[in-house]
N, C-alpha and C positions, 0 to 999 in steps of 0.2 A: 627267910628262905622257905622255912617249912609252909607258909601260907601262900607263897608265890606259885606253888605247883599245883595246888588244887584250884586258885584262882584262875590259872592259865588255862587248866582244863576246862572249868565252867565257862570262862570266855569262848573259848574255842567251841565248845559244845553250843553255847548260845548262837554265836554267829553262823554255825552251820545250820541250826535249825531254823534261823531267821531267814536265810537265804535259799533253803532248799525245800521247805513247807511251803504249800499254796498260801497265798494271802486270805487272811480271814475277812478282808474287805471285799465288795463285789468287784469281779472283774470287768463288768460293763454296766451302763446305766440300764434302770428297769425298762423293758419295752413298754411301747404305748400300746394300749388295749385296741384290739380291732373294731372299727367301727362298726356300729349295728346295721346289718344289711336293711336295704329299702325294701318296704313290704312290696310284693309282687301282685300287682293288679289282674282279677279275671277279665279278659278283653270283653266278654259279654256283659259283665256288670258295668264295665266303665263305658261301654256304648250305650248301655240303658241310661246311666247317669247322665252322659252328654245329650241323649235325646229328650229326656225330662227336663233337663235344665233350658235348653231351647224352646220346648212346647209351654214350659211356664213362661218364658220371656215373651213368647208370641201370645199367650192367653188361650191357647188351644191346646188343652190337656186331654189325652186319650183316657178317659175314666174307666175303658175295660181293662187296663193294666193294673188297677187297684183293688185291694181286697175289699169285701164288703163293708167292714167295719170303718172304713176310711171314707166311703163314699158320701156319707152324711156330713162330713166335715169339708168336702169340696163344693162349698157354695160359690156362687156366681161371685158374690160380692170379695169372698176370700181370693180367689183366682183373678179377679180384677185387679186387687191391691197388691197382690205377689207380682203379677206381671208387670203393673207400672214401677214397682220398686226395681225388678231385675232388669226391666229395659234400661234403666238409667245407666246401667254399667257396660253397656254397649255390646258389641258383638264378643262371643266366645273365643278366646284364642288358645286355650289348653285346659286340659283337665288333669289334676294332679291326684292321684290314690294316695290318701294318707295313712290308711289301714282299717282294720276290723272296728266296728262300732259295737259295744255291747251294752244291753240295758236290760234292767230287771222287768221292763213295761212291755217287752217283745211278747208276742203270742209265742207258743211252744213251737220248736222248728225254726224259727226266724233267725235270719242272719243280717247282720247290719254293716255298712260300709260308710267310710267317711272320705270325702273329695273336697278338694279346693277347686273352685271354677274362676278361672283367671280370663278376665275379659279386657276390652280395650281401656275401658274407664275405672277399673277397680277390681277387687276379687271377692267372692262370697264363699262359703263353706256349705257344702250340700251333704245332708246325713240321710241316709238312704236305707231303708229295712225291707226285706223280702219275707214274706211268710214261707210256710212249707212248700206251698203250692207255687212259688215264683210269683205270687201277686205282691204289689207294693203295699207294705203294711204300714209303714212311716216315711213321710219325705219332710225334711226342714231344712229351711234357707237360714243361715246366721251369718252376721257380718264379722263375727270374731269365733277364733277357736276355743271352745270350751274343753279344757283338760280333762274335766270329769265326765265328760262323754266319750272320751276315747280310751280311758283307762277301765279295766273290770272293777266292779266293786269290791271291797275287801271280804275276805272269807270270814266266816262265823268263827267265832271263838271256840277251839275244841272243849268239848265237856270235861275233860280231865284238868282244864286250866280254868274253868269257870267256878265261882265261888259256890258252895253247897246252897241249894235253894233258889238259885238266880236263873231267871228265864233266859231260853235261847233267844237269839236275834233272828 
């Protein structure tokens, strides 16, 4: 009996704590993370991308919209080849802004944009970069999305983490 009283007190205290303290387990499931917001397109840039795509399909490119360093690459042969390939996709039905395009090859102050151009007979990706004056510094058409062109390049390793005597990147 001497041991019954402490055991009863312990059991009562254990039951009291078990039912009155909040549970250590989670009260509900972990919430699903919020989806990443869709990038917002600049209407003027989207309009320019649409116009350029249609002009390239037609083979009638307005060269006055292009930066000086690009003009020598806009040969008649290159424009004809690109026009023939893009024309096979049929009429443009939709332009989808994918997000910014970042490249180390851009001239200073340039901004890049990636679009998916949806056509009746297929899709193509348009990569467009404008220089600081708003002229087209780069335009590319690709049949697949290259992820390395959408994400920024990795940052250089901080000097504190570099091995002694190692050159910076």
